[in-house]
C-alpha angles and dihedrals in degrees: 000000000000127000093260092055091047089051092053092049092049092049091052091047092050093047095051092045096048093047089055094045119008090195088073090069091086088064096047098039099082092045093049091048091051092047095053095040088056095054099036094106093055099030097106092050090052093054123095113245087239097047093115096046096103091041091054092046092056092041090057089061096052109117133212105023108256121241090213128018133189123208108198119204087014095172108182091355105261094133094045091051091048091055093048092050092047094049111035095192099044123111109222130200120191117200127192138164094221115079093197090057090052091050088058091047092052091047091052097046108124112234091238090059098041095097093053105034125064134166128220133186109237150134116252090215092061111025122192094227134103123251113282095011097142139045092203129036113185132192126191113187089335135140105246119227096200102194094047101048089043089055095054094042115093119234107271091025125123134241120207130197123187130180116193096212102024112227090356091064110111091226103045138150121189118242088239092058092045092051092047094051094041094046090056089055098051102269125141141154093074117192125184126205137190121196134153105344095324147075137224141189130208124195136175125225107230121236107265094024 
């Protein structure tokens, strides 16, 4: 088994474990950071050309345009750039645990987006943002930390989850599990999407939640 296959298996193991018990994240976090730092230089070459298709499909349904958007697990920034291109007035923050990934994202930032897109090193389980800071929180192939992204999402805002290869994605959460967790936290208006080889889910945080 090659390193790439081992990485996929580890990502699936970590996802399943953290969904069962979020406290286990502290054990997986340093290993995940090391894994993604190691592949940052070749990450874009490893990605399928269609890897953002479900992300883009869900993004097209976001309404209204957010004033501020957060792309969690941004990697080399593809999702953050997609948001900024879709919504020309939106301020976008991309957060990732792996500093080497963020270095690539900053290097790739188009000059025309530099004033609206920035990248910060951070842990999605403990975000350095105030409550209700964003109108959109997006995840692409990312373990969701439900309480934390719900906290930083403004009432009426939308949360988005995209998985490039559907159930075959190493980091994957079923739509049923997402709806269950989100419903308990005051989300509604669920919409599912299929595009390319992947799937996505969009949900709105209700006013007062």
